[in-house]
N, C-alpha and C positions, 0 to 999 in steps of 0.2 A: 698549888704554887701560883702566886700572883705575879703577873708581868706588868711592871710599872714603867711608863714612858715619860712621865712629867715630873719635874722637881716638886711641884705643888703636891701632887698625890703622894710622892715618896715621903715628903715632910709630914703629911697628914697621917699616913700609915705608921711611920716610925714614932711620931709623937703619941699616937694612941697606944701603941705597944708599951712605950715608956710609962705613960699614965697608968696603964694596967699592971705596972710593976715588973715588966719583962726586961731581962738583960738581952741586949741586941748585939749579935756578932755580925761584923761587916767584912766581906772579902771583896776588895776591888780587883777587877781583872780587865784586860783588853780582849777577852774572849780567847778562842782557840785553846781551850783548856787542856792542860797536861796533868800528869800525876801529881806534881807539886801543888797545883790548884786544888785537886781532889783532896789532898791531905789537909790543906788549909780549911777547906769546907768541912771536913770531918772534925777537925779540932774546933772550928767555930760552932758546929752543931753540938758538940760535947760541952762546950763552955757556956753557951748562951741558951736562952729560952726561945729566941727567934733568930733566924739566920737570913741575912740579906747578902746577895752577891750582885755586883754591878758588872755590866759588860759595856764598855765604852772605849772605842779606839779614838784617842784624843789626837787630832791633827796637829796640835801645838807641840806634841812630843816628837815630831818628825822634822828633821832638818831639810833645807832646800834641795839637797841631793838624795834625800830618802823618799821612797815612794809609799805614801800613805794609802793610796788606792790598791796597792799590791799586798798590803798587810793581810796575812791569812785570816779567814773568817769561817766559822762553822757554827752558825747560830743554832741550827737544829740539834747538832751534837752537844753544844754547850748547854742548851736547855734540858736535854735528856740527862746529862751528867748532873746538872743542878737538881733536877727532880729526884734522881737516885740518891743524891747526897742529903736530901731532906731540906733543901732551901725553901724558905717560906716566901720570899719575894726576890725577883730579879729586877734590878733597876737598869733599864736599857734606854737611856735618853738618846735623842738624835743630836747631831752637832748643833743644829739650829736651836734646840732646847737649851743646851749648855751655853751657847754663845749667841744669844739673840741679836746682839749688835754686830755680829760677824767677826 
């Protein structure tokens, strides 16, 4: 399982897979996976040739009174679950990667 942290590399990998004729399933998450995520990964694995999962806690999804910093995270557990589900690549960008202008 490949862990990808940049948009550029994620684009390169997915474009190569498409050129090779693969159907790509994508499961976006904010991490802290639960059984619903696991089921989505199972279906994605079943339907596609390649399975990508993202883990990105987007600060823009939190209001001024919501605490982005306290959102639960379990990266190790999430990666173990992804590996068990047969995920080919996990896209884990930083906030700075996604929002370089701030």
